[in-house]
C-alpha positions as CSV (number, residue, x, y, z in Angstrom):
1,X,-0.1,0.0,0.0
2,X,1.3,3.7,-0.7
3,X,2.5,5.5,2.3
4,X,-0.4,8.2,1.6
5,X,-3.0,5.5,2.2
6,X,-1.3,4.6,5.7
7,X,-2.2,8.1,6.9
8,X,-6.2,7.5,6.2
9,X,-8.8,6.0,8.3
10,X,-8.9,2.2,7.2
11,X,-12.5,2.5,6.8
12,X,-11.9,5.2,4.0
13,X,-9.6,2.6,2.2
14,X,-11.6,-0.7,3.0
15,X,-14.8,-2.2,2.8
16,X,-14.9,-5.1,5.4
17,X,-17.4,-7.7,4.2
18,X,-17.1,-10.7,6.5
19,X,-15.4,-12.4,9.4
20,X,-13.1,-15.5,8.4
21,X,-12.2,-16.6,11.7
22,X,-9.9,-16.1,14.6
23,X,-6.0,-16.0,14.2
24,X,-3.5,-15.3,16.9
25,X,-4.3,-12.4,19.1
26,X,-7.5,-11.1,17.0
27,X,-10.2,-11.8,14.5
28,X,-9.6,-12.1,10.7
29,X,-11.9,-10.5,8.2
30,X,-12.4,-10.4,4.4
31,X,-12.0,-6.9,3.1
32,X,-12.0,-5.1,-0.4
33,X,-9.4,-2.6,-1.2
34,X,-11.9,0.3,-2.6
35,X,-9.6,1.9,-5.1
36,X,-8.5,-1.2,-6.7
37,X,-11.4,-3.9,-5.9
38,X,-8.5,-6.3,-4.8
39,X,-9.7,-8.8,-1.8
40,X,-7.5,-8.8,1.1
41,X,-7.5,-10.1,4.9
42,X,-7.5,-7.7,7.8
43,X,-6.6,-8.8,11.4
44,X,-8.3,-6.7,13.8
45,X,-6.2,-6.7,16.9
46,X,-7.2,-5.0,20.3
47,X,-4.8,-2.7,21.4
48,X,-4.9,-3.9,24.9
49,X,-3.3,-7.1,23.7
50,X,0.5,-7.5,24.1
51,X,1.5,-5.0,21.4
52,X,5.1,-6.3,21.6
53,X,4.1,-9.7,20.3
54,X,2.0,-8.2,17.5
55,X,4.9,-5.7,16.6
56,X,7.1,-8.8,16.4
57,X,4.6,-10.6,14.2
58,X,4.1,-7.6,11.8
59,X,8.2,-7.3,11.8
60,X,8.6,-11.1,10.7
61,X,5.9,-10.7,8.0
62,X,7.4,-7.2,6.8
63,X,10.7,-8.9,6.1
64,X,9.2,-11.8,4.0
65,X,8.7,-11.7,0.2
66,X,7.9,-15.4,-0.8
67,X,5.0,-16.9,-2.8
68,X,4.9,-19.5,-0.1
69,X,4.5,-17.0,2.8
70,X,1.3,-14.8,3.3
71,X,2.2,-11.2,2.4
72,X,1.9,-8.3,4.7
73,X,0.7,-5.0,3.2
74,X,0.4,-2.4,6.0
75,X,-1.2,-1.7,9.5
76,X,-3.7,1.0,10.7
77,X,-4.7,2.0,14.1
78,X,-8.6,2.4,14.4
79,X,-9.9,3.5,17.6
80,X,-9.0,0.7,20.2
81,X,-8.0,-1.6,17.3
82,X,-5.0,-2.3,15.3
83,X,-5.7,-3.4,11.8
84,X,-3.1,-5.8,9.8
85,X,-3.7,-5.9,6.2
86,X,-2.5,-9.1,4.7
87,X,-2.8,-11.2,1.4
88,X,-6.2,-13.1,1.4
89,X,-6.1,-16.8,0.8
90,X,-9.6,-17.5,-0.7
91,X,-9.7,-21.2,0.1
92,X,-9.2,-21.1,3.9
93,X,-6.8,-23.3,5.8
94,X,-6.0,-26.9,5.1
95,X,-7.9,-27.7,8.3
96,X,-11.1,-25.7,6.9
97,X,-11.0,-28.0,3.7
98,X,-11.0,-31.1,5.9
99,X,-13.9,-30.0,7.7
100,X,-15.8,-29.0,4.8
101,X,-15.2,-32.1,2.9
102,X,-15.8,-34.2,6.1
103,X,-12.6,-36.3,5.0
104,X,-8.9,-36.3,5.4
105,X,-6.5,-35.4,2.4
106,X,-5.4,-38.2,-0.1
107,X,-1.5,-38.8,-0.3
108,X,-1.4,-36.9,-3.5
109,X,-3.0,-33.9,-2.0
110,X,-0.9,-34.1,1.1
111,X,2.3,-34.3,-0.9
112,X,1.4,-30.9,-2.9
113,X,0.8,-29.1,0.3
114,X,4.1,-30.4,1.8
115,X,6.1,-29.4,-1.1
116,X,4.8,-25.7,-0.9
117,X,5.3,-25.9,2.9
118,X,8.8,-27.0,2.6
119,X,9.4,-24.1,0.1
120,X,8.0,-21.7,2.7
121,X,10.0,-23.2,5.5
122,X,13.3,-23.2,3.5
123,X,12.7,-19.4,2.7
124,X,12.1,-18.6,6.6
125,X,15.0,-20.9,7.8
126,X,17.3,-19.3,5.5
127,X,16.3,-16.0,7.0
128,X,17.0,-17.6,10.6
129,X,13.3,-17.4,11.3
130,X,11.4,-20.2,13.1
131,X,7.6,-20.3,12.5
132,X,6.9,-22.2,15.9
133,X,3.3,-23.1,15.0
134,X,3.2,-25.4,11.9
135,X,-0.1,-27.3,11.7
136,X,-3.0,-27.5,9.1
137,X,-4.7,-24.6,10.6
138,X,-1.9,-22.4,9.9
139,X,-1.5,-23.3,6.2
140,X,-3.8,-21.4,3.9
141,X,-4.7,-22.2,0.3
142,X,-5.5,-19.7,-2.5
143,X,-7.9,-20.7,-5.3
144,X,-5.1,-21.4,-7.6
145,X,-4.2,-24.4,-5.4
146,X,-0.9,-23.0,-3.7
147,X,-0.2,-23.4,0.1
148,X,1.0,-20.7,2.1
149,X,2.4,-20.3,5.6
150,X,0.4,-17.9,7.8
151,X,-0.2,-16.8,11.4
152,X,3.4,-15.6,12.6
153,X,1.8,-14.7,16.1
154,X,4.4,-17.0,17.8
155,X,7.2,-17.0,15.3
156,X,10.8,-16.5,16.5
157,X,14.0,-15.0,15.1
158,X,17.3,-16.5,15.5
159,X,20.6,-14.2,15.4
160,X,24.3,-15.1,15.1
161,X,24.6,-14.7,18.8
162,X,21.5,-16.8,19.7
163,X,21.7,-20.0,17.7
164,X,18.9,-21.6,19.6
165,X,15.8,-20.5,21.4
166,X,14.5,-21.7,24.8
167,X,10.9,-20.4,25.3
168,X,8.1,-23.1,24.9
169,X,5.6,-21.6,22.5
170,X,3.6,-23.4,20.0
171,X,0.6,-25.6,20.0
172,X,1.3,-28.8,22.4
173,X,0.3,-31.6,20.0
174,X,2.6,-30.2,17.2
175,X,5.6,-29.4,19.5
176,X,9.0,-30.8,19.1
177,X,10.3,-32.7,22.0
178,X,13.5,-30.3,22.3
179,X,10.8,-27.3,22.4
180,X,9.1,-29.1,25.5
181,X,12.2,-29.9,27.3
182,X,13.4,-26.3,27.0
183,X,16.9,-27.6,26.0
184,X,17.4,-25.2,23.2
185,X,16.0,-25.4,19.6
186,X,16.3,-24.1,16.1
187,X,14.7,-24.4,12.8
188,X,14.6,-28.2,13.0
189,X,11.7,-27.6,15.6
190,X,9.4,-26.6,12.6
191,X,10.5,-29.8,10.7
192,X,9.1,-32.0,13.6
193,X,5.9,-29.9,13.5
194,X,5.7,-30.6,9.7
195,X,5.8,-34.2,10.4
196,X,3.0,-34.0,12.8
197,X,0.9,-31.9,10.4
198,X,1.4,-34.6,7.7
199,X,-0.1,-37.1,10.1
200,X,-2.9,-34.7,10.9
201,X,-3.6,-34.2,7.2
202,X,-3.6,-38.1,6.7
203,X,-5.7,-38.9,9.9
204,X,-7.5,-35.8,10.7
205,X,-5.8,-35.1,13.9
206,X,-2.3,-35.1,15.2
207,X,-1.0,-38.1,17.5
208,X,-2.1,-37.7,21.2
209,X,-5.1,-35.4,20.3
210,X,-7.4,-37.6,22.4
211,X,-5.6,-37.2,25.6
212,X,-5.2,-33.9,27.8
213,X,-2.8,-31.4,26.4
214,X,-0.6,-31.5,29.6
215,X,-0.3,-35.3,29.4
216,X,0.8,-35.2,25.6
217,X,3.5,-32.5,26.8
218,X,4.8,-35.4,28.9
219,X,4.5,-38.2,26.4
220,X,6.0,-36.3,23.3
221,X,9.5,-36.3,24.7
222,X,9.4,-39.6,26.4
223,X,7.6,-41.8,24.1
224,X,9.0,-43.1,20.6
225,X,8.3,-40.8,17.6
226,X,4.8,-41.1,16.3
227,X,4.0,-42.5,12.9
228,X,1.0,-43.3,10.8
229,X,-1.3,-45.5,12.3
230,X,-1.8,-47.8,9.3
231,X,1.5,-47.7,7.4
232,X,0.2,-50.2,4.8
233,X,-2.4,-47.5,3.7
234,X,0.3,-45.3,2.6
235,X,3.3,-45.4,0.3
236,X,6.8,-46.3,1.5
237,X,8.0,-42.8,0.4
238,X,5.3,-41.2,2.7
239,X,5.9,-43.4,5.6
240,X,9.5,-42.5,5.4
241,X,9.1,-38.8,4.9
242,X,7.0,-38.8,8.1
243,X,9.8,-40.8,10.0
244,X,12.6,-38.4,8.7
245,X,10.6,-35.3,10.2
246,X,10.0,-37.0,13.3
247,X,13.5,-38.1,14.5
248,X,13.8,-37.1,18.2
249,X,17.3,-35.9,18.0
250,X,17.1,-32.5,16.1
251,X,20.8,-33.0,15.1
252,X,19.9,-36.0,13.0
253,X,16.6,-34.4,11.7
254,X,16.7,-33.4,8.2
255,X,16.5,-29.7,7.2
256,X,13.6,-28.3,4.9
257,X,16.3,-27.9,2.0
258,X,17.3,-31.6,2.5
259,X,13.7,-32.9,2.8
260,X,12.7,-31.0,-0.6
261,X,15.1,-33.8,-2.3
262,X,12.9,-36.7,-0.6
263,X,11.2,-38.9,-3.4
264,X,7.7,-37.9,-1.5
265,X,8.5,-34.3,-2.3
266,X,10.0,-34.5,-5.8
267,X,7.3,-36.9,-7.0
268,X,4.4,-34.6,-5.7
269,X,1.8,-33.6,-8.5
270,X,0.9,-30.3,-9.9
271,X,-1.1,-27.7,-7.9
272,X,-4.0,-28.5,-10.1
273,X,-4.8,-31.5,-7.8
274,X,-5.2,-28.9,-5.1
275,X,-7.4,-26.8,-7.3
276,X,-9.6,-29.8,-7.9
277,X,-9.7,-30.5,-3.9
278,X,-10.5,-26.8,-3.3
279,X,-13.5,-26.8,-5.9
280,X,-14.8,-29.9,-4.3
281,X,-14.9,-28.2,-0.9
282,X,-16.4,-25.2,-2.6
283,X,-19.3,-27.2,-4.0
284,X,-19.9,-29.2,-0.7
285,X,-19.8,-25.6,1.0
286,X,-22.4,-24.2,-1.2
287,X,-24.8,-27.4,-0.9
288,X,-24.4,-26.9,2.9
289,X,-25.5,-23.6,2.6
290,X,-28.5,-24.6,0.8
291,X,-29.5,-27.1,3.5
292,X,-28.9,-24.5,6.1
293,X,-31.3,-22.1,4.0
294,X,-33.8,-24.9,3.6
295,X,-33.7,-25.7,7.6
296,X,-34.1,-22.1,8.4
297,X,-37.0,-21.8,5.9
298,X,-38.7,-24.8,7.9
299,X,-37.9,-23.0,11.3
300,X,-39.4,-19.8,9.9
301,X,-42.6,-21.6,8.5
302,X,-42.7,-23.6,11.9
303,X,-42.5,-20.3,13.8
304,X,-45.3,-18.9,11.5
305,X,-47.4,-21.9,12.1
306,X,-46.9,-21.3,15.8
307,X,-48.2,-17.8,15.7
308,X,-51.3,-18.8,13.7
309,X,-52.1,-21.6,16.1
310,X,-51.5,-19.1,18.9
311,X,-54.0,-16.6,17.4
312,X,-56.6,-19.5,16.9
313,X,-56.0,-20.6,20.5
314,X,-56.7,-17.1,21.7
315,X,-59.8,-16.8,19.8
316,X,-61.1,-20.2,20.9
317,X,-60.3,-19.1,24.6
318,X,-62.3,-15.8,23.9
319,X,-65.3,-17.8,22.4
320,X,-65.2,-20.2,25.3
321,X,-65.0,-17.4,27.7
322,X,-67.8,-15.7,26.1
323,X,-70.3,-18.7,26.3
324,X,-69.0,-19.6,29.8
325,X,-69.6,-16.3,31.4
326,X,-73.3,-16.3,31.7
327,X,-73.1,-19.7,33.5
328,X,-70.3,-18.4,35.7
329,X,-72.7,-15.4,36.6
330,X,-75.6,-17.6,37.2
331,X,-73.6,-19.7,39.4
332,X,-72.2,-16.7,41.4
333,X,-75.7,-15.3,41.8
334,X,-77.0,-18.7,43.2
335,X,-74.0,-18.8,45.7
336,X,-74.6,-15.3,46.9
337,X,-78.6,-16.1,47.4
338,X,-77.6,-19.3,49.1
339,X,-75.3,-17.4,51.5
340,X,-78.1,-15.7,53.2
341,X,-79.3,-19.1,54.5
342,X,-78.0,-21.6,57.1
343,X,-78.6,-25.1,55.6
344,X,-79.0,-27.6,58.6
345,X,-81.4,-30.4,59.5
346,X,-83.0,-30.6,56.4
347,X,-84.6,-27.2,56.4
348,X,-83.3,-23.8,56.0
349,X,-83.4,-20.8,58.6
350,X,-81.9,-17.3,58.3
351,X,-78.3,-17.2,59.5
352,X,-79.5,-14.3,62.0
353,X,-82.4,-16.2,63.5
354,X,-82.2,-17.2,67.1
355,X,-81.2,-20.9,68.0
């Protein structure tokens, strides 16, 4: 965005047209750049959030210029919010695709996603940056079938004087053993997370997902490396790729650059495979939307019928009350008349008569 645009209110420049979801520290929205018509993503972050972390995220995104990393366009302050303007990836995350299609990815689809993610990781790692939160929910897809790394809310920077980091940051099930153990870690931590993400795409969830995260944090460093549950369902190349990512000793774990030479990666299909996957998800989402409309219409009609029934019931009650009232009046009059007499011994005497 031009510098002149950054001095204006964001609402003068963008039309926010819908919420996409939640990212680290804030909600993410779809927006249109009024002047060009380009579709963008806007992350709205409350200013009471830890701004140091937000500034770090922006700084890392600013320094990145890769087709495999979501692009950063600019930031604005709007009242109590910071607006971060980013590249829009219209197909959502890999996790979204799995939910919409109600199934996991095929091996071919996984290979294409992995290929793009490795490109993104190689780029970041060459800049001595660690993503620290690789998972299906942070891999976004554009409509052309390209995967991009997103959500740098917990990304870290390595320097020449700090070759390893020690802070425990990330999502527990995807964390590398060395991150949990706080023994110092580097870019190889992202490779472990990539291996876990490969299993997530194949099986729908990461290993240990069914147990409490705190127990998972204990098990990841102490148990053998996870693997695909049914190895025979997958090719030898895929099984080997996962095992290469999930070597517990980070010194023996391959780098992103080395894994790009793995047969599982070099034999990956073209991006058109992901385009077909995205199109299938889009069709299913549209059908689901129609079903929701139909369901909502049924609810509306039911509510309408309930209103009609309530009106009819009120009319019946009124008619019943109208017919019943003369009878009630007659009964009341009879009771009032009888109240003047004491009925004893088979005959009546006035209540004020002496006994």
